[in-house]
C-alpha positions in Angstrom: 29.8 -22.0 29.6 29.1 -18.9 31.8 31.9 -15.8 31.0 33.5 -14.5 33.2 31.5 -11.2 33.5 28.9 -11.0 37.0 25.3 -10.9 36.1 23.3 -7.5 37.6 22.0 -8.4 41.7 19.4 -7.5 43.6 21.9 -4.7 44.7 21.9 -3.1 41.1 19.8 0.2 41.4 17.2 1.9 38.8 16.3 5.0 38.4 13.7 7.1 35.9 15.8 9.6 33.9 13.8 12.4 32.7 13.2 12.6 28.3 13.2 15.7 26.7 9.2 16.0 25.9 8.0 14.3 28.8 8.7 11.0 27.8 9.3 8.6 31.1 12.5 6.1 30.7 13.2 3.4 33.1 17.3 2.1 33.7 19.8 1.1 35.6 21.7 4.0 38.4 24.3 4.4 40.7 23.2 3.5 44.6 22.7 7.1 46.1 19.8 8.3 43.1 16.7 6.3 44.5 14.4 9.0 46.1 15.5 11.0 43.7 13.2 12.9 41.3 13.3 12.4 37.9 14.8 15.8 36.9 13.3 19.0 35.4 11.7 18.1 31.8 12.5 20.1 28.8 8.7 21.3 27.3 10.3 22.3 24.1 12.3 19.1 22.7 10.5 16.1 21.3 13.3 13.6 21.7 13.1 10.4 23.6 16.0 8.6 24.1 16.3 4.6 24.6 17.1 3.6 27.5 17.7 -0.2 29.5 14.8 -1.9 29.5 11.4 0.1 29.3 10.5 3.3 27.3 7.0 4.8 27.3 6.4 7.9 25.5 3.5 10.5 25.5 2.4 9.0 22.3 1.7 5.5 24.3 4.6 4.1 22.3 6.1 1.1 25.1 9.8 -0.2 24.0 11.5 -2.8 25.7 14.7 -4.0 25.5 15.8 -7.5 24.5 19.5 -7.6 26.4 20.8 -11.2 25.5 21.7 -12.6 22.1 19.0 -14.2 20.7 20.4 -17.4 19.0 16.6 -19.5 18.6 16.4 -20.0 22.1 13.7 -17.5 22.2 14.9 -14.9 24.6 14.1 -11.6 22.6 10.4 -12.7 23.3 10.6 -14.1 26.9 12.8 -11.8 28.9 10.6 -8.4 27.8 7.8 -10.6 28.8 8.6 -10.6 32.2 8.9 -6.7 32.0 5.7 -6.8 30.3 4.1 -8.6 32.8 5.1 -6.8 36.1 4.7 -3.3 33.9 1.2 -4.7 33.2 1.2 -3.8 29.6 -0.4 -5.7 26.6 2.7 -7.6 25.0 0.7 -7.5 21.9 1.3 -3.7 21.3 4.9 -3.5 22.6 7.9 -2.8 20.8 11.1 -5.1 21.7 14.5 -3.6 20.7 17.4 -5.9 20.4 20.5 -4.8 22.5 23.9 -4.1 21.3 26.1 -4.5 23.7 26.2 -1.6 26.3 27.5 -1.9 29.4 24.7 -0.7 31.5 22.3 -3.7 31.1 24.7 -6.2 33.1 25.9 -9.6 31.3 24.9 -10.3 27.8 25.4 -13.5 26.8 23.6 -16.9 25.7 24.6 -19.9 27.2 24.5 -22.3 30.1 20.3 -21.9 30.2 21.3 -18.7 32.4 19.3 -15.9 30.6 16.0 -16.6 32.7 17.8 -17.1 36.1 20.0 -14.3 35.8 17.5 -12.2 35.0 14.0 -13.3 36.4 14.1 -11.0 39.6 15.8 -7.8 37.9 13.4 -7.7 35.2 10.4 -8.2 37.1 11.6 -5.4 39.6 12.3 -3.1 36.6 8.6 -3.8 35.5 6.7 -3.2 38.6 8.9 0.0 40.0 7.5 1.2 36.6 4.0 0.1 37.3 4.0 1.6 40.8 5.6 5.3 39.8 2.9 5.1 36.9 -0.1 4.3 39.7 1.5 7.2 41.4 1.4 9.6 38.6 -2.2 8.8 38.2 -3.2 9.0 42.1 -1.8 12.5 42.0 -3.7 13.4 39.2 -6.7 12.5 40.4 -5.8 13.2 44.2 -6.8 10.0 45.1 -5.0 7.2 46.7 -2.6 5.0 45.3 -4.7 1.8 47.0 -8.1 3.0 44.9 -5.9 2.3 41.7 -5.5 -0.7 39.1 -3.9 -1.5 36.3 -4.1 -3.4 33.4 -3.3 -3.7 29.5 -1.0 -0.6 29.8 -3.7 1.5 31.6 -4.1 3.0 35.0 -7.8 2.3 36.5 -10.0 4.1 39.0 -12.9 1.4 39.5 -15.2 3.8 41.9 -15.1 6.7 39.0 -14.7 4.7 36.0 -11.6 6.9 35.2 -8.7 5.4 33.4 -5.4 6.8 31.6 -2.8 5.2 29.4 0.7 4.9 30.5 1.5 7.5 28.0 -0.8 10.0 29.0 0.8 9.1 32.5 4.7 9.3 31.4 5.3 13.0 31.8 4.0 12.9 35.2 5.5 9.5 35.9 9.1 11.1 35.0 9.0 13.9 37.8 8.8 11.3 40.9 10.6 10.0 43.0 12.1 6.5 42.8 10.8 4.4 45.1 12.6 1.5 47.1 12.9 -1.5 45.2 12.3 -3.2 48.5 8.9 -1.8 49.0 7.6 -2.1 45.1 5.3 -5.0 45.3 5.9 -8.1 42.9 2.8 -9.4 41.4 1.9 -13.3 43.0 2.2 -15.9 40.5 -1.6 -16.3 40.5 -1.9 -12.7 39.0 0.4 -13.1 35.7 -1.7 -12.0 32.4 1.5 -12.7 30.2 4.1 -15.1 32.0 2.6 -18.6 31.4 0.9 -18.2 28.5 1.9 -18.7 24.6 3.5 -16.3 23.2 5.0 -16.4 19.3 8.4 -15.8 18.7 8.4 -11.5 18.1 11.2 -12.2 14.9 8.4 -14.8 13.7 6.9 -13.1 11.0 10.0 -11.2 9.7 11.8 -14.8 9.7 8.6 -16.3 7.5 8.7 -13.9 5.4 12.7 -13.7 4.8 13.2 -10.3 6.0 17.1 -9.5 6.5 17.2 -10.9 10.3 20.2 -13.3 10.6 24.0 -12.6 10.8 24.2 -13.8 6.6 21.8 -11.6 5.6 23.7 -8.1 6.5 24.2 -5.7 3.3 26.2 -2.3 4.3 26.6 0.4 1.3 30.1 -0.8 -0.2 29.8 -3.8 1.3 32.9 -6.3 0.1 33.4 -10.2 0.6 35.5 -11.9 2.4 36.4 -16.1 2.8 38.9 -17.5 4.7 41.1 -20.7 4.2 42.6 -22.2 7.4 44.7 -25.5 7.3 42.9 -28.6 7.6 45.1 -29.5 10.2 44.5 -28.2 13.5 47.3 -26.1 14.5 49.1 -26.0 11.3 50.2 -22.9 9.6 50.9 -21.4 6.3 53.8 -21.8 3.7 53.2 -20.5 0.8 50.2 -19.5 -1.6 49.2 -18.8 -4.9 48.0 -15.1 -4.1 49.0 -13.8 -7.3 46.5 -16.5 -9.2 43.9 -15.8 -7.1 43.7 -11.8 -7.3 43.8 -12.2 -11.1 40.6 -14.4 -10.7 37.3 -12.5 -11.8 35.3 -10.7 -9.0 38.6 -10.7 -6.9 39.7 -6.9 -5.1 42.6 -9.0 -3.1 43.8 -11.9 -1.0 46.8 -12.2 1.5 48.1 -14.4 4.1 47.2 -13.8 8.3 49.8 -15.1 10.0 47.5 -15.7 13.2 48.8 -17.1 16.4 49.3 -20.5 18.2 46.1 -19.8 20.3 43.2 -21.7 19.3 40.8 -19.5 20.3 42.1 -16.7 18.5 43.2 -15.7 15.5 44.3 -18.8 13.6 46.7 -18.5 10.5 44.9 -18.8 7.0 44.6 -17.4 3.5 42.0 -14.1 2.9 40.2 -13.2 0.0 38.1 -10.2 -0.6 35.6 -10.2 -3.5 33.0 -8.5 -4.7 30.4 -11.4 -3.6 30.5 -14.0 -1.8 30.4 -16.8 -4.7 33.2 -14.5 -6.3 35.1 -15.1 -2.8 33.4 -19.3 -2.5 34.8 -19.5 -6.2 38.5 -18.1 -5.9 38.6 -20.3 -2.6 38.3 -23.4 -4.2 41.2 -22.4 -6.4 43.0 -21.7 -3.7 46.6 -23.9 -3.2 48.5 -23.6 0.2 51.4 -25.3 1.2 50.8 -26.0 5.1 52.8 -27.1 7.8 51.1 -30.2 8.9 53.5 -31.3 11.5 51.0 -31.7 14.1 49.2 -34.0 12.3 51.4 -37.0 13.7 49.5 -39.8 15.6 46.0 -37.9 15.6 43.0 -40.1 14.0 39.9 -41.6 15.5 41.6 -44.9 15.3 44.7 -44.1 17.2 42.6 -42.4 20.0 40.4 -45.5 19.9 43.8 -47.9 20.5 44.7 -45.4 22.9 41.8 -45.8 24.9 41.7 -49.4 24.9 45.2 -49.6 26.4 44.2 -47.1 28.9 41.2 -48.6 29.9 43.1 -51.7 31.2 45.5 -50.0 33.7 44.4 -47.4 36.5 43.2 -43.7 36.0 44.0 -41.1 38.2 41.1 -41.5 41.3 38.2 -38.9 41.0 36.2 -40.4 43.7 35.8 -44.0 45.9 33.0 -44.2 47.9 32.7 -47.3 50.4 34.1 -50.7 49.7 33.6 -51.7 45.8 36.0 -54.9 45.1 33.9 -56.2 48.4 30.5 -55.7 46.6 31.4 -57.0 43.2 32.7 -59.8 45.0 29.2 -60.8 47.2 27.1 -59.5 44.1 23.9 -61.3 43.3 24.7 -60.2 39.7 27.4 -57.9 37.9 27.7 -56.3 34.3 30.7 -54.9 32.8 30.2 -53.1 29.2 32.5 -50.2 27.0 30.3 -46.8 25.8 31.3 -44.7 23.8 30.5 -41.2 22.6 32.1 -39.5 19.2 33.4 -36.1 18.7 30.3 -33.6 17.8 29.8 -30.4 15.4 27.6 -28.1 16.7 26.1 -28.0 13.0 24.5 -24.7 13.4 22.3 -24.3 10.1 24.0 -20.8 9.5 27.2 -20.9 9.2 30.1 -18.8 11.1 30.6 -15.6 9.7 30.4 -11.6 11.0 30.0 -8.3 9.4 32.5 -5.5 10.3 33.4 -2.0 9.4 37.2 -0.2 10.2 36.4 3.4 10.7 37.6 6.2 12.7 40.2 4.2 14.9 37.3 1.9 15.5 35.6 -1.2 14.3 31.8 -1.6 14.3 30.7 -5.5 14.1 27.1 -7.2 13.3 27.9 -10.4 14.9 25.7 -13.4 16.3 28.0 -14.2 18.8 26.9 -15.7 21.8 29.4 -14.0 24.2 29.8 -10.4 22.8 31.6 -9.1 25.8 34.3 -11.5 25.7 34.2 -11.1 21.6 34.9 -7.6 22.3 37.7 -8.1 24.3 39.6 -10.9 22.1 39.1 -8.1 19.0 41.0 -5.4 21.3 43.4 -7.7 22.7 44.4 -8.9 18.9 44.9 -5.6 17.9 45.4 -2.9 20.4 42.1 -1.4 20.3 40.8 0.7 23.0 36.7 -1.4 23.7 35.2 1.6 23.4 36.3 2.0 20.0 34.5 -1.6 19.5 31.1 -1.2 18.5 29.2 -4.6 18.9 25.3 -4.9 17.0 23.5 -8.1 18.1 22.0 -9.8 15.0 19.9 -13.2 15.2 22.3 -16.0 14.9 20.1 -19.2 12.7 21.8 -21.5 15.9 24.5 -21.6 18.5 24.0 -24.4 20.6 27.9 -23.5 22.2 29.6 -22.4 19.1 29.1 -19.5 19.2 31.0 -18.8 22.3 33.8 -18.6 20.4 34.7 -15.7 18.6 37.1 -17.0 16.0 35.0 -15.6 13.2 34.6 -12.2 15.0 38.7 -11.7 14.9 39.2 -12.9 11.4 36.8 -10.5 10.1 38.3 -7.8 12.0 42.1 -8.6 10.8 40.5 -8.5 7.2 38.6 -5.3 7.8 41.7 -3.3 9.1 43.1 -4.0 5.8 39.5 -3.0 3.5 38.5 0.4 3.2 34.8 -0.7 3.2 32.5 -3.2 5.5 33.1 -6.3 4.8 31.3 -9.5 5.2 32.8 -12.8 6.3 31.0 -16.3 5.3 32.3 -19.1 6.2 31.4 -22.3 4.2 29.9 -25.6 5.1 33.2 -26.9 4.9 34.7 -24.5 6.5 32.2 -25.0 9.3 32.2 -28.4 10.0 36.0 -29.0 9.9 36.8 -25.8 12.2 34.7 -25.9 15.2 35.2 -26.4 18.7 33.9 -29.8 18.5 32.2 -31.5 21.6 34.7 -34.0 23.2 34.3 -38.1 22.8 34.2 -40.2 25.7 35.1 -43.8 26.1 34.0 -45.0 29.4 34.9 -49.0 30.7 32.1 -49.9 33.2 31.3 -52.5 35.8 28.3 -52.8 38.0 26.4 -54.9 40.4 23.2 -55.2 41.8 22.7 -57.5 45.2 20.4 -60.6 45.8 17.6 -58.2 46.4 17.8 -56.6 43.0 19.3 -53.2 44.1 22.2 -51.5 42.7 24.8 -51.9 45.2 28.0 -50.7 43.1 29.4 -48.9 39.9 33.0 -49.0 38.8 33.5 -46.4 35.6 37.2 -45.8 34.3 36.6 -42.4 32.1 38.9 -41.9 29.2 38.5 -38.5 27.7 40.6 -35.8 26.3 43.1 -32.7 26.8 44.3 -30.1 24.4 47.7 -31.1 24.3 47.4 -33.1 27.5 47.7 -35.6 29.8 47.1 -33.8 32.5 44.1 -31.8 32.3 41.0 -32.2 30.6 40.0 -30.1 27.2 37.1 -27.9 27.6 33.6 -29.9 28.1 35.5 -32.9 28.6 35.7 -33.8 31.8 33.4 -35.5 34.3 31.9 -34.3 38.1 32.6 -36.7 40.9 29.3 -36.0 41.6 27.9 -37.5 38.0 25.0 -39.9 38.7 24.9 -42.6 40.3 27.5 -41.1 42.6 25.7 -40.4 45.9 23.2 -42.3 45.6 24.9 -46.0 46.1 27.4 -47.1 48.5 30.1 -48.4 46.6 31.5 -46.0 43.8 34.5 -46.0 41.6 35.0 -43.5 39.5 38.9 -43.2 37.5 39.8 -40.9 34.6 42.7 -41.0 32.1 43.4 -39.0 29.4 44.4 -38.5 25.7 46.4 -35.9 24.0 44.6 -34.6 21.2 44.8 -31.5 18.8 41.5 -31.4 18.3 40.0 -28.2 19.7 36.9 -28.8 21.8 34.2 -26.7 23.7 30.7 -26.9 25.1 27.9 -28.3 22.9 24.1 -28.3 24.2 24.6 -29.4 27.5 27.9 -29.8 27.5 29.1 -33.1 29.8 25.7 -33.7 30.1 25.4 -34.4 26.4 27.3 -37.8 26.5 27.3 -38.7 30.0 23.5 -39.4 30.0 23.8 -41.8 27.4 26.4 -43.6 29.4 25.0 -44.0 33.0 21.5 -43.9 32.2 22.0 -46.7 29.1 24.0 -48.7 32.4 21.6 -48.0 34.7 19.1 -49.8 31.8 21.5 -52.8 31.9 21.6 -53.7 35.1 17.7 -52.8 35.8 17.3 -55.5 33.3 20.1 -57.8 34.8 18.2 -57.9 38.0 15.1 -58.3 36.4 13.4 -55.4 37.9 10.9 -52.6 35.7 13.0 -49.8 34.6 11.2 -47.2 36.0 10.4 -48.5 39.3 14.3 -49.5 40.0 15.4 -45.4 38.5 12.9 -44.4 41.3 14.5 -46.8 44.3 17.9 -45.5 42.9 16.7 -41.8 43.9 15.2 -43.3 46.9 13.2 -40.9 49.7 12.5 -37.2 48.5 15.4 -35.1 49.8 17.7 -32.7 48.6 21.4 -34.6 48.2 24.0 -31.8 48.7 27.1 -32.2 46.6 30.4 -33.1 47.5 32.8 -30.3 49.3 29.8 -27.5 48.9 30.4 -27.1 45.0 27.1 -26.9 42.9 23.7 -27.4 43.6 21.8 -30.0 45.7 20.0 -32.6 44.1 16.4 -32.6 44.7 15.1 -36.5 44.5 11.6 -35.3 45.0 11.3 -33.0 41.9 13.1 -35.7 39.5 10.9 -38.4 40.8 8.0 -36.3 39.7 8.9 -36.3 36.4 9.9 -39.9 36.1 6.6 -40.9 37.6 4.5 -37.9 34.7 6.7 -39.3 31.5 5.9 -42.8 32.9 2.1 -42.3 33.1 1.6 -39.9 30.1 3.7 -42.3 28.0 1.2 -45.5 28.9 4.1 -46.9 30.3 3.6 -50.7 30.9 0.9 -50.7 28.7 1.5 -53.5 25.9 2.8 -53.0 22.3 2.7 -55.0 19.3 5.8 -57.0 18.6 9.0 -55.8 17.5 8.8 -52.3 19.6 9.6 -51.0 23.2 9.7 -48.4 25.4 13.1 -46.8 26.4 13.1 -44.5 29.8 15.9 -42.2 31.1 16.3 -38.9 32.8 18.6 -36.9 33.9 19.5 -33.4 35.2 21.3 -30.8 33.8 21.6 -26.8 34.1 19.4 -27.2 37.1 16.4 -28.8 34.8 14.9 -31.6 35.9 14.3 -33.8 32.9 12.5 -37.7 31.9 12.2 -38.5 28.7 9.9 -42.5 27.2 10.3 -42.9 23.6 8.3 -45.5 22.1 10.0 -47.1 18.7 9.9 -49.8 16.4 12.3 -52.4 15.1 11.9 -54.1 11.9 13.1 -57.5 11.1 15.4 -56.0 8.5 16.7 -53.9 11.2 15.0 -50.5 10.3 14.5 -48.5 13.3 11.3 -46.4 13.6 11.1 -43.7 16.7 7.3 -43.3 16.9 6.5 -41.3 20.2 8.3 -39.3 22.6 7.1 -38.3 25.9 8.8 -35.5 28.0 8.4 -34.1 31.2 10.0 -31.5 32.6 10.4 -29.2 36.4 12.3 -26.0 35.7 10.3 -23.7 37.7 7.4 -21.8 36.5 7.2 -21.5 32.8 7.7 -18.0 31.2 6.6 -18.5 27.3 4.7 -21.6 27.0 5.1 -21.4 23.5 8.8 -20.9 23.9 9.3 -23.6 26.4 7.4 -26.2 24.4 9.8 -25.2 21.1 12.8 -25.7 23.3 12.3 -28.8 24.2 10.5 -30.4 21.0 13.6 -28.5 19.4 16.0 -30.6 22.0 14.4 -33.9 21.0 15.2 -33.3 17.1 18.6 -32.1 17.8 19.4 -35.1 20.2 17.6 -37.8 17.4 19.9 -36.0 14.8 22.7 -36.3 17.3 22.4 -40.3 18.6 20.9 -41.6 15.2 23.6 -39.8 12.6 26.3 -37.7 13.9 29.9 -38.7 14.1 33.2 -36.6 13.7 35.9 -38.5 12.8 39.7 -37.4 12.0 42.4 -39.0 9.7 46.0 -37.5 10.0 45.1 -35.0 12.1 41.8 -33.8 10.0 38.4 -34.0 9.9 36.7 -36.2 7.7 33.1 -34.9 7.6 32.7 -32.2 5.6 29.2 -31.5 4.7 25.5 -32.3 5.5 26.1 -36.0 3.3 28.4 -37.4 5.8 26.9 -35.4 9.0 23.4 -35.7 8.4 20.5 -33.8 10.4 17.3 -35.6 10.8 14.7 -35.2 8.3 10.9 -34.5 8.7 9.6 -37.9 7.7 12.1 -39.3 10.9 10.9 -37.2 13.3 8.4 -38.5 15.8 5.3 -37.3 17.6 6.6 -35.2 21.0 4.0 -35.0 23.7 5.7 -32.2 26.1 4.3 -31.7 30.0 5.2 -29.5 32.4 5.6 -30.2 36.5 4.8 -26.2 37.3 6.6 -26.3 41.0 7.5 -23.2 42.9 11.3 -23.1 42.8 13.0 -20.2 40.7 12.4 -20.9 37.2 16.0 -22.4 35.4 16.5 -22.1 31.7 15.6 -24.8 28.8 18.1 -25.0 26.4 20.3 -27.4 27.6 17.9 -29.9 29.9 15.9 -31.7 27.3 18.8 -32.4 25.2 21.2 -35.1 27.2 17.8 -37.9 27.7 16.7 -38.3 24.2 20.0 -40.8 22.9 19.5 -43.0 26.5 16.0 -42.9 26.2 16.2 -44.0 22.4 18.5 -46.6 22.7 16.8 -48.2 26.1 13.8 -48.3 23.4 15.5 -49.8 21.2 16.7 -53.2 23.4 12.9 -53.2 24.7 12.2 -53.9 21.5 14.6 -56.5 19.6 17.5 -57.0 22.6 20.2 -55.3 20.9 21.9 -52.9 23.1 23.3 -49.7 22.6 26.3 -49.2 23.7 28.4 -46.7 21.1 26.5 -43.9 19.2 25.6 -43.0 16.5 23.3 -45.5 16.5 23.5 -46.4 12.8 27.1 -48.3 13.2 25.1 -51.0 15.1 23.3 -52.4 12.2 20.1 -50.5 12.5 18.9 -48.1 9.6 16.1 -45.3 9.4 13.1 -46.3 7.5 
């Protein structure tokens, strides 16, 4: 999910730029600026220009820049907390400013749980350097040694004399000082943290609960017009003709026109644009639009056809991705073998805020108000599509009502750009829910034909997986997020392992959904491991701990990727088991299930407790999650991420499936693609193992374990093994 842009490294340097009137601004600069004073101050002016990361005015206003897009994952709060910690400022008094797309703060994106690991040291050093310079300014003011001074809540303190100065009072002097070498700036020990690891509410929470205009869909500009865009229901279809004149005559409609578009699925797709005086007028006209489409691409593309192809492919041999040991011999000598077919469906991201964007074409360029997770590639897409210079494209980043990987693609940006270039006014494009449901970069489905074996001692001894997935117009290369690593567990952990892969050609556009790859594979691997544990007559927790073996770092194959720390994974399995009461008796019809997964460098284990009534009504009663992602930045935000993963994962596992007929998406709205309701939500216990490892993100790791933990608990409760999702297609109903 990472864009091609590279985050700033420790070789990036910082400087203090002078602010007219004596302000103190910490920003990025080129090598060579170290040790140079900030420059002369213009005492006649009182203008303070925002700069990367930190701005302190003589009036004592501290502003910290939030550099990455905010899609609900909490980075607008957590990243400034890192700066505030090392700055030793009172976070409750700090002004947080959302950055637009800019070239001086490093990579700006939301994806892959990368915001924290990519920015942790960079932002700590920025805050620590600012604090060191403020201390030096106080030492100069009082003519004392810097070692005599401490800081707390935005003040420098000289304990011996009882004196203190606010950062605002020191800003003018600090701006004249040379920059210390970042290698000589002391970072706090974690035992000194006052901000990091605490509970801090989201900085946008007051605006959210009061309904302030905050999200992309809320944008308003003077003279704004409103747009809707109709694309072919068949992926890859083009416009032949449409009733444009009839549409133009409808109330409120200002214009309607065909956009020829391109065959590039990630670019500007063909369609019909409607511009109106309100979103309602645009949507009402869109409902009366009649378009003749070229739908030749649809032939042979349906969910039923895909399932039939998968069954045929599973009976043959696929391309071999990995083969360890002697799999056939291990099966021949096994004490017990298990064979099963697992399936997980295509999924939509189902963000509560549908896709959309606001744009204003003027002065030879375009200004955007966008919810993109990848604003840099979005700018590139618009520039390349319309042959516009990048410097003429300005991107304001506004809060998104969910992303989950959907807004890594910027199709809505290039669509609104195409419309804005024909309209002499700012224009807001809003997709209908039906547009959003049917035109997605879907989580790809997967079929797994599995055989497993346990030996006479009850150990997992052999594993064979024939994985059938999808290639976009291809049977040679997997579509985005449709592949499987040869290192996927239990590879590297058992002596005899074979992985084969076959591909079905599809026209369905696919892409990352929260915890890409892992979100389907964990259901399969942890479900089948559970089957083998029960076949061996073993406790599922102990069976998993034995599979992982001794505490060690298991290197990735070929040196690619990151090592797998079995000690950390066993730690979260044991913690989840302990906190959930694993092994304690339950009433009849109830059961516990366990699952673990290593996703985006986070170690997560989950125990779910469910009840299944004699009538087949499922109730998920309690979920216990244990996580090791290194030090926690914002405890409130971290808990929110895990709780959100559980709720999102339950929706996915319990209800959701995207199907296709005649090359088009069947589902259209939340009536046939449900979200979890409040009454069905379980109690959720969240526990963190605070380790000394570098921090990793939390948007992805908690999501993949939810389906297998729930399904394994269902088996424990009633003996019904769930091998295909959603759960509702297995004769189980929700309460």
